[in-house]
MARSE-269949 format. One record per residue (C-alpha): residue number from 0; x, y, z. Coordinates in pm, whole numbers, always signed. Layout:
N
<rec num="NUM" px="X" py="Y" pz="Z"/>
...
// end
This chain:
435
<rec num="0" px="+0" py="+0" pz="+0"/>
<rec num="1" px="+136" py="+341" pz="-98"/>
<rec num="2" px="+251" py="+566" pz="+189"/>
<rec num="3" px="+45" py="+850" pz="+34"/>
<rec num="4" px="-274" py="+654" pz="+89"/>
<rec num="5" px="-445" py="+725" pz="+419"/>
<rec num="6" px="-770" py="+680" pz="+605"/>
<rec num="7" px="-922" py="+1008" pz="+716"/>
<rec num="8" px="-1245" py="+1136" pz="+866"/>
<rec num="9" px="-1504" py="+1262" pz="+621"/>
<rec num="10" px="-1516" py="+1606" pz="+785"/>
<rec num="11" px="-1161" py="+1673" pz="+661"/>
<rec num="12" px="-1288" py="+1673" pz="+301"/>
<rec num="13" px="-1602" py="+1882" pz="+343"/>
<rec num="14" px="-1645" py="+2257" pz="+324"/>
<rec num="15" px="-2010" py="+2227" pz="+434"/>
<rec num="16" px="-2209" py="+1968" pz="+629"/>
<rec num="17" px="-2556" py="+2076" pz="+738"/>
<rec num="18" px="-2929" py="+2010" pz="+729"/>
<rec num="19" px="-3161" py="+2180" pz="+481"/>
<rec num="20" px="-3399" py="+2472" pz="+505"/>
<rec num="21" px="-3696" py="+2441" pz="+737"/>
<rec num="22" px="-3896" py="+2689" pz="+531"/>
<rec num="23" px="-4253" py="+2574" pz="+470"/>
<rec num="24" px="-4312" py="+2408" pz="+136"/>
<rec num="25" px="-4609" py="+2515" pz="-74"/>
<rec num="26" px="-4857" py="+2304" pz="-269"/>
<rec num="27" px="-4831" py="+2494" pz="-597"/>
<rec num="28" px="-4538" py="+2465" pz="-841"/>
<rec num="29" px="-4294" py="+2757" pz="-812"/>
<rec num="30" px="-3952" py="+2851" pz="-951"/>
<rec num="31" px="-3788" py="+2716" pz="-637"/>
<rec num="32" px="-3788" py="+2332" pz="-628"/>
<rec num="33" px="-3663" py="+2182" pz="-304"/>
<rec num="34" px="-3546" py="+1834" pz="-209"/>
<rec num="35" px="-3743" py="+1595" pz="+9"/>
<rec num="36" px="-3633" py="+1276" pz="+176"/>
<rec num="37" px="-3786" py="+1075" pz="-111"/>
<rec num="38" px="-3593" py="+1278" pz="-373"/>
<rec num="39" px="-3296" py="+1042" pz="-335"/>
<rec num="40" px="-3492" py="+723" pz="-266"/>
<rec num="41" px="-3340" py="+540" pz="-564"/>
<rec num="42" px="-2987" py="+674" pz="-514"/>
<rec num="43" px="-3024" py="+951" pz="-772"/>
<rec num="44" px="-3176" py="+1299" pz="-775"/>
<rec num="45" px="-3534" py="+1227" pz="-882"/>
<rec num="46" px="-3692" py="+1555" pz="-993"/>
<rec num="47" px="-4036" py="+1394" pz="-996"/>
<rec num="48" px="-4017" py="+1365" pz="-616"/>
<rec num="49" px="-3951" py="+1722" pz="-507"/>
<rec num="50" px="-4138" py="+1997" pz="-325"/>
<rec num="51" px="-4151" py="+2373" pz="-382"/>
<rec num="52" px="-4063" py="+2682" pz="-179"/>
<rec num="53" px="-4256" py="+3006" pz="-190"/>
<rec num="54" px="-3940" py="+3218" pz="-207"/>
<rec num="55" px="-3578" py="+3190" pz="-313"/>
<rec num="56" px="-3330" py="+3108" pz="-35"/>
<rec num="57" px="-2987" py="+3146" pz="-193"/>
<rec num="58" px="-2803" py="+3000" pz="+105"/>
<rec num="59" px="-2965" py="+2662" pz="+42"/>
<rec num="60" px="-2923" py="+2647" pz="-335"/>
<rec num="61" px="-2735" py="+2333" pz="-434"/>
<rec num="62" px="-2402" py="+2359" pz="-613"/>
<rec num="63" px="-2267" py="+2114" pz="-867"/>
<rec num="64" px="-2120" py="+1800" pz="-701"/>
<rec num="65" px="-2304" py="+1855" pz="-371"/>
<rec num="66" px="-2393" py="+1524" pz="-208"/>
<rec num="67" px="-2726" py="+1466" pz="-33"/>
<rec num="68" px="-2707" py="+1219" pz="+255"/>
<rec num="69" px="-3006" py="+1048" pz="+417"/>
<rec num="70" px="-2942" py="+1081" pz="+791"/>
<rec num="71" px="-3303" py="+1040" pz="+911"/>
<rec num="72" px="-3477" py="+739" pz="+763"/>
<rec num="73" px="-3564" py="+376" pz="+817"/>
<rec num="74" px="-3276" py="+149" pz="+914"/>
<rec num="75" px="-3273" py="+3" pz="+563"/>
<rec num="76" px="-3236" py="+340" pz="+389"/>
<rec num="77" px="-3018" py="+540" pz="+632"/>
<rec num="78" px="-2688" py="+641" pz="+474"/>
<rec num="79" px="-2827" py="+653" pz="+120"/>
<rec num="80" px="-2664" py="+922" pz="-97"/>
<rec num="81" px="-2713" py="+1098" pz="-429"/>
<rec num="82" px="-2503" py="+1360" pz="-606"/>
<rec num="83" px="-2629" py="+1678" pz="-766"/>
<rec num="84" px="-2461" py="+1717" pz="-1106"/>
<rec num="85" px="-2595" py="+2062" pz="-1187"/>
<rec num="86" px="-2855" py="+2161" pz="-1443"/>
<rec num="87" px="-3195" py="+2262" pz="-1309"/>
<rec num="88" px="-3180" py="+2481" pz="-996"/>
<rec num="89" px="-3257" py="+2285" pz="-682"/>
<rec num="90" px="-3272" py="+2387" pz="-317"/>
<rec num="91" px="-3173" py="+2180" pz="-15"/>
<rec num="92" px="-3468" py="+2078" pz="+202"/>
<rec num="93" px="-3479" py="+1933" pz="+551"/>
<rec num="94" px="-3421" py="+1569" pz="+651"/>
<rec num="95" px="-3127" py="+1533" pz="+414"/>
<rec num="96" px="-2774" py="+1642" pz="+499"/>
<rec num="97" px="-2577" py="+1847" pz="+250"/>
<rec num="98" px="-2215" py="+1733" pz="+209"/>
<rec num="99" px="-2011" py="+1975" pz="-2"/>
<rec num="100" px="-1667" py="+1842" pz="-107"/>
<rec num="101" px="-1370" py="+2073" pz="-65"/>
<rec num="102" px="-1068" py="+2111" pz="-294"/>
<rec num="103" px="-878" py="+1823" pz="-129"/>
<rec num="104" px="-1090" py="+1545" pz="-275"/>
<rec num="105" px="-1238" py="+1448" pz="-611"/>
<rec num="106" px="-1617" py="+1498" pz="-582"/>
<rec num="107" px="-1703" py="+1182" pz="-774"/>
<rec num="108" px="-1459" py="+975" pz="-571"/>
<rec num="109" px="-1623" py="+1103" pz="-253"/>
<rec num="110" px="-1967" py="+1014" pz="-387"/>
<rec num="111" px="-1860" py="+658" pz="-466"/>
<rec num="112" px="-1692" py="+623" pz="-129"/>
<rec num="113" px="-2013" py="+724" pz="+45"/>
<rec num="114" px="-2209" py="+485" pz="-181"/>
<rec num="115" px="-1995" py="+189" pz="-76"/>
<rec num="116" px="-2105" py="-102" pz="+138"/>
<rec num="117" px="-1849" py="+8" pz="+400"/>
<rec num="118" px="-2015" py="+350" pz="+435"/>
<rec num="119" px="-2356" py="+185" pz="+454"/>
<rec num="120" px="-2243" py="-49" pz="+732"/>
<rec num="121" px="-2101" py="+246" pz="+926"/>
<rec num="122" px="-2430" py="+438" pz="+901"/>
<rec num="123" px="-2631" py="+140" pz="+1021"/>
<rec num="124" px="-2389" py="+67" pz="+1304"/>
<rec num="125" px="-2365" py="+422" pz="+1438"/>
<rec num="126" px="-2725" py="+542" pz="+1393"/>
<rec num="127" px="-2948" py="+621" pz="+1688"/>
<rec num="128" px="-3262" py="+408" pz="+1683"/>
<rec num="129" px="-3614" py="+532" pz="+1756"/>
<rec num="130" px="-3965" py="+412" pz="+1675"/>
<rec num="131" px="-3993" py="+350" pz="+1298"/>
<rec num="132" px="-3677" py="+542" pz="+1213"/>
<rec num="133" px="-3309" py="+592" pz="+1287"/>
<rec num="134" px="-3088" py="+899" pz="+1271"/>
<rec num="135" px="-2728" py="+1021" pz="+1250"/>
<rec num="136" px="-2604" py="+1362" pz="+1361"/>
<rec num="137" px="-2353" py="+1568" pz="+1164"/>
<rec num="138" px="-2071" py="+1486" pz="+1406"/>
<rec num="139" px="-2117" py="+1113" pz="+1358"/>
<rec num="140" px="-2142" py="+1144" pz="+981"/>
<rec num="141" px="-1831" py="+1361" pz="+973"/>
<rec num="142" px="-1641" py="+1108" pz="+1183"/>
<rec num="143" px="-1669" py="+834" pz="+918"/>
<rec num="144" px="-1318" py="+730" pz="+819"/>
<rec num="145" px="-1257" py="+613" pz="+466"/>
<rec num="146" px="-979" py="+528" pz="+227"/>
<rec num="147" px="-824" py="+833" pz="+57"/>
<rec num="148" px="-558" py="+773" pz="-209"/>
<rec num="149" px="-372" py="+1058" pz="-382"/>
<rec num="150" px="-596" py="+1288" pz="-584"/>
<rec num="151" px="-479" py="+1157" pz="-922"/>
<rec num="152" px="-571" py="+801" pz="-817"/>
<rec num="153" px="-909" py="+925" pz="-691"/>
<rec num="154" px="-982" py="+1066" pz="-1036"/>
<rec num="155" px="-889" py="+741" pz="-1209"/>
<rec num="156" px="-1104" py="+535" pz="-970"/>
<rec num="157" px="-1397" py="+773" pz="-1012"/>
<rec num="158" px="-1364" py="+758" pz="-1391"/>
<rec num="159" px="-1363" py="+376" pz="-1389"/>
<rec num="160" px="-1673" py="+358" pz="-1170"/>
<rec num="161" px="-1849" py="+636" pz="-1359"/>
<rec num="162" px="-1788" py="+454" pz="-1688"/>
<rec num="163" px="-1945" py="+140" pz="-1540"/>
<rec num="164" px="-2238" py="+346" pz="-1409"/>
<rec num="165" px="-2292" py="+489" pz="-1757"/>
<rec num="166" px="-2290" py="+141" pz="-1909"/>
<rec num="167" px="-2537" py="+22" pz="-1643"/>
<rec num="168" px="-2774" py="+313" pz="-1712"/>
<rec num="169" px="-2752" py="+253" pz="-2087"/>
<rec num="170" px="-2826" py="-116" pz="-2043"/>
<rec num="171" px="-3123" py="-37" pz="-1815"/>
<rec num="172" px="-3256" py="+202" pz="-2080"/>
<rec num="173" px="-3222" py="-68" pz="-2348"/>
<rec num="174" px="-3409" py="-317" pz="-2128"/>
<rec num="175" px="-3689" py="-65" pz="-2063"/>
<rec num="176" px="-3717" py="+5" pz="-2437"/>
<rec num="177" px="-3719" py="-367" pz="-2520"/>
<rec num="178" px="-3994" py="-418" pz="-2262"/>
<rec num="179" px="-4207" py="-153" pz="-2433"/>
<rec num="180" px="-4143" py="-308" pz="-2773"/>
<rec num="181" px="-4223" py="-654" pz="-2634"/>
<rec num="182" px="-4558" py="-539" pz="-2496"/>
<rec num="183" px="-4650" py="-380" pz="-2827"/>
<rec num="184" px="-4541" py="-691" pz="-3015"/>
<rec num="185" px="-4739" py="-915" pz="-2780"/>
<rec num="186" px="-5053" py="-710" pz="-2846"/>
<rec num="187" px="-5001" py="-747" pz="-3221"/>
<rec num="188" px="-4930" py="-1120" pz="-3196"/>
<rec num="189" px="-5245" py="-1185" pz="-2995"/>
<rec num="190" px="-5471" py="-977" pz="-3220"/>
<rec num="191" px="-5315" py="-1024" pz="-3565"/>
<rec num="192" px="-5132" py="-1354" pz="-3533"/>
<rec num="193" px="-4880" py="-1516" pz="-3768"/>
<rec num="194" px="-4955" py="-1591" pz="-4132"/>
<rec num="195" px="-4863" py="-1902" pz="-4333"/>
<rec num="196" px="-4524" py="-1747" pz="-4418"/>
<rec num="197" px="-4432" py="-1713" pz="-4051"/>
<rec num="198" px="-4475" py="-1335" pz="-4054"/>
<rec num="199" px="-4690" py="-1105" pz="-3845"/>
<rec num="200" px="-5013" py="-1040" pz="-4035"/>
<rec num="201" px="-5052" py="-683" pz="-4161"/>
<rec num="202" px="-5304" py="-484" pz="-3955"/>
<rec num="203" px="-5671" py="-465" pz="-4053"/>
<rec num="204" px="-5622" py="-112" pz="-4189"/>
<rec num="205" px="-5373" py="-244" pz="-4446"/>
<rec num="206" px="-5535" py="-579" pz="-4531"/>
<rec num="207" px="-5902" py="-582" pz="-4431"/>
<rec num="208" px="-5962" py="-889" pz="-4649"/>
<rec num="209" px="-5766" py="-1099" pz="-4396"/>
<rec num="210" px="-6005" py="-1019" pz="-4111"/>
<rec num="211" px="-6366" py="-1063" pz="-4007"/>
<rec num="212" px="-6578" py="-880" pz="-3753"/>
<rec num="213" px="-6653" py="-1050" pz="-3420"/>
<rec num="214" px="-6784" py="-970" pz="-3069"/>
<rec num="215" px="-6417" py="-914" pz="-2977"/>
<rec num="216" px="-6348" py="-686" pz="-3272"/>
<rec num="217" px="-6168" py="-757" pz="-3598"/>
<rec num="218" px="-5992" py="-1094" pz="-3592"/>
<rec num="219" px="-5813" py="-1305" pz="-3857"/>
<rec num="220" px="-6060" py="-1507" pz="-4064"/>
<rec num="221" px="-5903" py="-1836" pz="-3955"/>
<rec num="222" px="-5963" py="-1766" pz="-3586"/>
<rec num="223" px="-6261" py="-1892" pz="-3389"/>
<rec num="224" px="-6469" py="-1705" pz="-3132"/>
<rec num="225" px="-6542" py="-1952" pz="-2855"/>
<rec num="226" px="-6570" py="-1978" pz="-2476"/>
<rec num="227" px="-6342" py="-2190" pz="-2257"/>
<rec num="228" px="-6648" py="-2385" pz="-2146"/>
<rec num="229" px="-6736" py="-2479" pz="-2504"/>
<rec num="230" px="-6378" py="-2585" pz="-2575"/>
<rec num="231" px="-6382" py="-2803" pz="-2262"/>
<rec num="232" px="-6717" py="-2960" pz="-2361"/>
<rec num="233" px="-6612" py="-3060" pz="-2711"/>
<rec num="234" px="-6262" py="-3177" pz="-2616"/>
<rec num="235" px="-6335" py="-3348" pz="-2282"/>
<rec num="236" px="-6133" py="-3080" pz="-2098"/>
<rec num="237" px="-6188" py="-2971" pz="-1739"/>
<rec num="238" px="-6232" py="-2650" pz="-1544"/>
<rec num="239" px="-6215" py="-2709" pz="-1172"/>
<rec num="240" px="-6166" py="-2536" pz="-839"/>
<rec num="241" px="-5867" py="-2611" pz="-619"/>
<rec num="242" px="-5922" py="-2792" pz="-288"/>
<rec num="243" px="-6129" py="-2603" pz="-31"/>
<rec num="244" px="-6002" py="-2538" pz="+321"/>
<rec num="245" px="-6181" py="-2845" pz="+452"/>
<rec num="246" px="-5986" py="-3060" pz="+205"/>
<rec num="247" px="-5642" py="-2913" pz="+274"/>
<rec num="248" px="-5554" py="-2759" pz="+611"/>
<rec num="249" px="-5267" py="-2524" pz="+694"/>
<rec num="250" px="-5132" py="-2764" pz="+956"/>
<rec num="251" px="-5070" py="-3019" pz="+680"/>
<rec num="252" px="-4798" py="-2809" pz="+518"/>
<rec num="253" px="-4442" py="-2937" pz="+560"/>
<rec num="254" px="-4094" py="-2798" pz="+494"/>
<rec num="255" px="-4038" py="-3005" pz="+180"/>
<rec num="256" px="-4233" py="-3237" pz="-44"/>
<rec num="257" px="-4488" py="-3166" pz="-321"/>
<rec num="258" px="-4537" py="-2794" pz="-395"/>
<rec num="259" px="-4889" py="-2650" pz="-356"/>
<rec num="260" px="-4961" py="-2361" pz="-592"/>
<rec num="261" px="-5134" py="-2062" pz="-429"/>
<rec num="262" px="-5242" py="-1730" pz="-588"/>
<rec num="263" px="-4939" py="-1550" pz="-443"/>
<rec num="264" px="-4710" py="-1794" pz="-624"/>
<rec num="265" px="-4842" py="-1691" pz="-967"/>
<rec num="266" px="-4581" py="-1432" pz="-1057"/>
<rec num="267" px="-4581" py="-1292" pz="-1410"/>
<rec num="268" px="-4536" py="-1574" pz="-1657"/>
<rec num="269" px="-4403" py="-1828" pz="-1410"/>
<rec num="270" px="-4454" py="-1979" pz="-1067"/>
<rec num="271" px="-4242" py="-1822" pz="-793"/>
<rec num="272" px="-4143" py="-2116" pz="-573"/>
<rec num="273" px="-3939" py="-1913" pz="-323"/>
<rec num="274" px="-4215" py="-1917" pz="-60"/>
<rec num="275" px="-4430" py="-2197" pz="-193"/>
<rec num="276" px="-4600" py="-2437" pz="+51"/>
<rec num="277" px="-4543" py="-2813" pz="+49"/>
<rec num="278" px="-4736" py="-3125" pz="+145"/>
<rec num="279" px="-4622" py="-3484" pz="+168"/>
<rec num="280" px="-4639" py="-3718" pz="-131"/>
<rec num="281" px="-4890" py="-3930" pz="+59"/>
<rec num="282" px="-5119" py="-3630" pz="+110"/>
<rec num="283" px="-5074" py="-3524" pz="-253"/>
<rec num="284" px="-5191" py="-3866" pz="-373"/>
<rec num="285" px="-5521" py="-3812" pz="-191"/>
<rec num="286" px="-5560" py="-3486" pz="-383"/>
<rec num="287" px="-5496" py="-3657" pz="-716"/>
<rec num="288" px="-5760" py="-3463" pz="-913"/>
<rec num="289" px="-5584" py="-3139" pz="-820"/>
<rec num="290" px="-5237" py="-3242" pz="-935"/>
<rec num="291" px="-5132" py="-3043" pz="-1240"/>
<rec num="292" px="-4988" py="-3165" pz="-1569"/>
<rec num="293" px="-4792" py="-2991" pz="-1843"/>
<rec num="294" px="-5007" py="-2746" pz="-2045"/>
<rec num="295" px="-5254" py="-2690" pz="-1758"/>
<rec num="296" px="-5324" py="-2328" pz="-1667"/>
<rec num="297" px="-5368" py="-2224" pz="-1303"/>
<rec num="298" px="-5571" py="-1908" pz="-1229"/>
<rec num="299" px="-5613" py="-1703" pz="-914"/>
<rec num="300" px="-5979" py="-1709" pz="-815"/>
<rec num="301" px="-5975" py="-1413" pz="-577"/>
<rec num="302" px="-5803" py="-1077" pz="-537"/>
<rec num="303" px="-5584" py="-1003" pz="-839"/>
<rec num="304" px="-5770" py="-1200" pz="-1104"/>
<rec num="305" px="-5508" py="-1130" pz="-1371"/>
<rec num="306" px="-5275" py="-1385" pz="-1211"/>
<rec num="307" px="-5238" py="-1705" pz="-1410"/>
<rec num="308" px="-4952" py="-1932" pz="-1517"/>
<rec num="309" px="-4917" py="-2218" pz="-1764"/>
<rec num="310" px="-4769" py="-2533" pz="-1612"/>
<rec num="311" px="-4446" py="-2664" pz="-1765"/>
<rec num="312" px="-4305" py="-3017" pz="-1755"/>
<rec num="313" px="-4087" py="-2953" pz="-1448"/>
<rec num="314" px="-4397" py="-2851" pz="-1247"/>
<rec num="315" px="-4610" py="-3151" pz="-1346"/>
<rec num="316" px="-4730" py="-3333" pz="-1034"/>
<rec num="317" px="-4755" py="-3022" pz="-821"/>
<rec num="318" px="-5090" py="-2947" pz="-659"/>
<rec num="319" px="-5335" py="-2672" pz="-755"/>
<rec num="320" px="-5398" py="-2521" pz="-414"/>
<rec num="321" px="-5672" py="-2338" pz="-232"/>
<rec num="322" px="-5762" py="-2007" pz="-393"/>
<rec num="323" px="-5684" py="-2127" pz="-747"/>
<rec num="324" px="-5872" py="-2264" pz="-1047"/>
<rec num="325" px="-5735" py="-2525" pz="-1285"/>
<rec num="326" px="-5805" py="-2539" pz="-1658"/>
<rec num="327" px="-5697" py="-2848" pz="-1849"/>
<rec num="328" px="-5752" py="-2848" pz="-2226"/>
<rec num="329" px="-5582" py="-3064" pz="-2490"/>
<rec num="330" px="-5291" py="-2916" pz="-2686"/>
<rec num="331" px="-5480" py="-2982" pz="-3005"/>
<rec num="332" px="-5716" py="-2704" pz="-2891"/>
<rec num="333" px="-5523" py="-2472" pz="-2659"/>
<rec num="334" px="-5158" py="-2421" pz="-2569"/>
<rec num="335" px="-5142" py="-2322" pz="-2203"/>
<rec num="336" px="-4876" py="-2054" pz="-2254"/>
<rec num="337" px="-5085" py="-1889" pz="-2528"/>
<rec num="338" px="-5397" py="-1891" pz="-2309"/>
<rec num="339" px="-5203" py="-1746" pz="-2015"/>
<rec num="340" px="-5071" py="-1457" pz="-2226"/>
<rec num="341" px="-5414" py="-1391" pz="-2379"/>
<rec num="342" px="-5591" py="-1397" pz="-2043"/>
<rec num="343" px="-5366" py="-1126" pz="-1898"/>
<rec num="344" px="-5436" py="-875" pz="-2173"/>
<rec num="345" px="-5647" py="-568" pz="-2097"/>
<rec num="346" px="-5935" py="-673" pz="-2323"/>
<rec num="347" px="-5953" py="-1012" pz="-2151"/>
<rec num="348" px="-5936" py="-865" pz="-1802"/>
<rec num="349" px="-6215" py="-621" pz="-1885"/>
<rec num="350" px="-6432" py="-921" pz="-1974"/>
<rec num="351" px="-6337" py="-1100" pz="-1650"/>
<rec num="352" px="-6396" py="-790" pz="-1436"/>
<rec num="353" px="-6744" py="-759" pz="-1584"/>
<rec num="354" px="-6832" py="-1112" pz="-1471"/>
<rec num="355" px="-6646" py="-1132" pz="-1138"/>
<rec num="356" px="-6850" py="-1161" pz="-819"/>
<rec num="357" px="-6789" py="-1025" pz="-468"/>
<rec num="358" px="-6842" py="-677" pz="-322"/>
<rec num="359" px="-6521" py="-634" pz="-121"/>
<rec num="360" px="-6286" py="-865" pz="-314"/>
<rec num="361" px="-6343" py="-980" pz="-674"/>
<rec num="362" px="-6384" py="-1356" pz="-708"/>
<rec num="363" px="-6368" py="-1595" pz="-998"/>
<rec num="364" px="-6531" py="-1938" pz="-1027"/>
<rec num="365" px="-6548" py="-2212" pz="-1288"/>
<rec num="366" px="-6885" py="-2090" pz="-1418"/>
<rec num="367" px="-6742" py="-1746" pz="-1489"/>
<rec num="368" px="-6425" py="-1888" pz="-1641"/>
<rec num="369" px="-6634" py="-2116" pz="-1864"/>
<rec num="370" px="-6805" py="-1806" pz="-2009"/>
<rec num="371" px="-6472" py="-1636" pz="-2086"/>
<rec num="372" px="-6465" py="-1582" pz="-2465"/>
<rec num="373" px="-6145" py="-1588" pz="-2667"/>
<rec num="374" px="-6044" py="-1540" pz="-3030"/>
<rec num="375" px="-5873" py="-1876" pz="-3079"/>
<rec num="376" px="-5617" py="-1933" pz="-3353"/>
<rec num="377" px="-5550" py="-2289" pz="-3469"/>
<rec num="378" px="-5308" py="-2472" pz="-3238"/>
<rec num="379" px="-5020" py="-2457" pz="-3489"/>
<rec num="380" px="-5060" py="-2079" pz="-3512"/>
<rec num="381" px="-5066" py="-2053" pz="-3133"/>
<rec num="382" px="-4727" py="-2227" pz="-3139"/>
<rec num="383" px="-4596" py="-1985" pz="-3403"/>
<rec num="384" px="-4714" py="-1691" pz="-3193"/>
<rec num="385" px="-4534" py="-1828" pz="-2886"/>
<rec num="386" px="-4215" py="-1895" pz="-3083"/>
<rec num="387" px="-4221" py="-1541" pz="-3223"/>
<rec num="388" px="-4270" py="-1401" pz="-2875"/>
<rec num="389" px="-3989" py="-1610" pz="-2726"/>
<rec num="390" px="-3749" py="-1480" pz="-2989"/>
<rec num="391" px="-3834" py="-1124" pz="-2887"/>
<rec num="392" px="-3754" py="-1211" pz="-2525"/>
<rec num="393" px="-3408" py="-1349" pz="-2598"/>
<rec num="394" px="-3255" py="-1004" pz="-2656"/>
<rec num="395" px="-3408" py="-876" pz="-2332"/>
<rec num="396" px="-3275" py="-1174" pz="-2135"/>
<rec num="397" px="-2930" py="-1118" pz="-2286"/>
<rec num="398" px="-2934" py="-753" pz="-2181"/>
<rec num="399" px="-3050" py="-851" pz="-1832"/>
<rec num="400" px="-2754" py="-1088" pz="-1801"/>
<rec num="401" px="-2524" py="-810" pz="-1918"/>
<rec num="402" px="-2676" py="-575" pz="-1660"/>
<rec num="403" px="-2625" py="-825" pz="-1378"/>
<rec num="404" px="-2265" py="-881" pz="-1486"/>
<rec num="405" px="-2188" py="-508" pz="-1493"/>
<rec num="406" px="-2347" py="-449" pz="-1154"/>
<rec num="407" px="-2143" py="-733" pz="-1008"/>
<rec num="408" px="-1829" py="-594" pz="-1170"/>
<rec num="409" px="-1897" py="-251" pz="-1023"/>
<rec num="410" px="-1962" py="-396" pz="-678"/>
<rec num="411" px="-1635" py="-591" pz="-690"/>
<rec num="412" px="-1434" py="-292" pz="-807"/>
<rec num="413" px="-1584" py="-65" pz="-543"/>
<rec num="414" px="-1499" py="-320" pz="-276"/>
<rec num="415" px="-1140" py="-344" pz="-401"/>
<rec num="416" px="-1056" py="+12" pz="-504"/>
<rec num="417" px="-1237" py="+203" pz="-230"/>
<rec num="418" px="-1078" py="+2" pz="+50"/>
<rec num="419" px="-722" py="-16" pz="-80"/>
<rec num="420" px="-746" py="-390" pz="-123"/>
<rec num="421" px="-633" py="-332" pz="-480"/>
<rec num="422" px="-434" py="-31" pz="-599"/>
<rec num="423" px="-575" py="+137" pz="-908"/>
<rec num="424" px="-223" py="+135" pz="-1053"/>
<rec num="425" px="-233" py="-246" pz="-1042"/>
<rec num="426" px="-559" py="-244" pz="-1236"/>
<rec num="427" px="-417" py="-9" pz="-1500"/>
<rec num="428" px="-107" py="-230" pz="-1537"/>
<rec num="429" px="-326" py="-541" pz="-1577"/>
<rec num="430" px="-534" py="-370" pz="-1848"/>
<rec num="431" px="-218" py="-258" pz="-2030"/>
<rec num="432" px="-75" py="-611" pz="-2020"/>
<rec num="433" px="-405" py="-758" pz="-2143"/>
<rec num="434" px="-411" py="-520" pz="-2439"/>
// end
């Protein structure tokens, strides 16, 4: 470790450390936006979560590179920081400390140091606890000792971490854009479908001859308007309710065994098994009619009625639990994944909401589900729709993996470079040798 590198108290590198203005905030929008505790809730300056002052208070106007520090908050969020990078005028409100770097430290390096896991642990260790919140005073915050290399090394470290932050933000923006595109594509796939050439059908406005009118609007001519109940009747399918409380009691749950699917386990397009309940194999055998098979679809029958998941092969044999409905239709008629995607769409949920029963909490039953009408493509087109949709998801999954990798890389570098465990000069030498 270089002799120039030292640990020093935070107060040595601040020209200002103080709380914000206590001036009353007003309800109307003014020219004087002011920070609130929630302004830095996500670790950035969120201008959608600010208040407003009636008058200008120059003393509390933020300067570029000022750091806002959450010193009064819940235990989980105490010590959170965000840095003001200039731009729109912003004033410093109460319940956040202002930390203004002096000329002896790189502002970005200081921000990353205060964003580190070490700084977070210090805040949580030293805070004073009260009912529903904890707090730190300015003396305690200023006493935090951290690793301070020479200024030129600070700048290099800050640049490395800032570059990673930029890449992370760019990747997050790509993922958000891909999610928007995916939702739009899904709407088109479920209303226009895939033609014989494997392409998305042109919209009705461009090729009206490919469509026909129906109670659900314009649909491809090859599609059928039919209820789930009618499909079940003609194909010997089933729509059934999960076991009632008298059939399966809470005391019968065990720590491991056969998973029992509850409404809270239906998460997006898959079953979240992190907190799933279990019963013994012996008990599951007695509930044989409720055991699911591949291509089944499990629906929540109360509360959030948009919850439903198609069962895959790895989940076959699990039990449809209390609070759920089970639909089992042959693949020659319905692909479970296609039905699950269709059911969650706004036009489907509007239909379900119109039929749901219950004054305080909406409820679904097999009679209602049997009346649910769909525009059903042939099974082979359902498969083409799903394949098309899966392809669109691959790019998003790739970007999500990239995001996780970059976040892990940043965490590792912060842990190494902001503690002195690894000298930044070593990292530069390694990069030069690699190139």
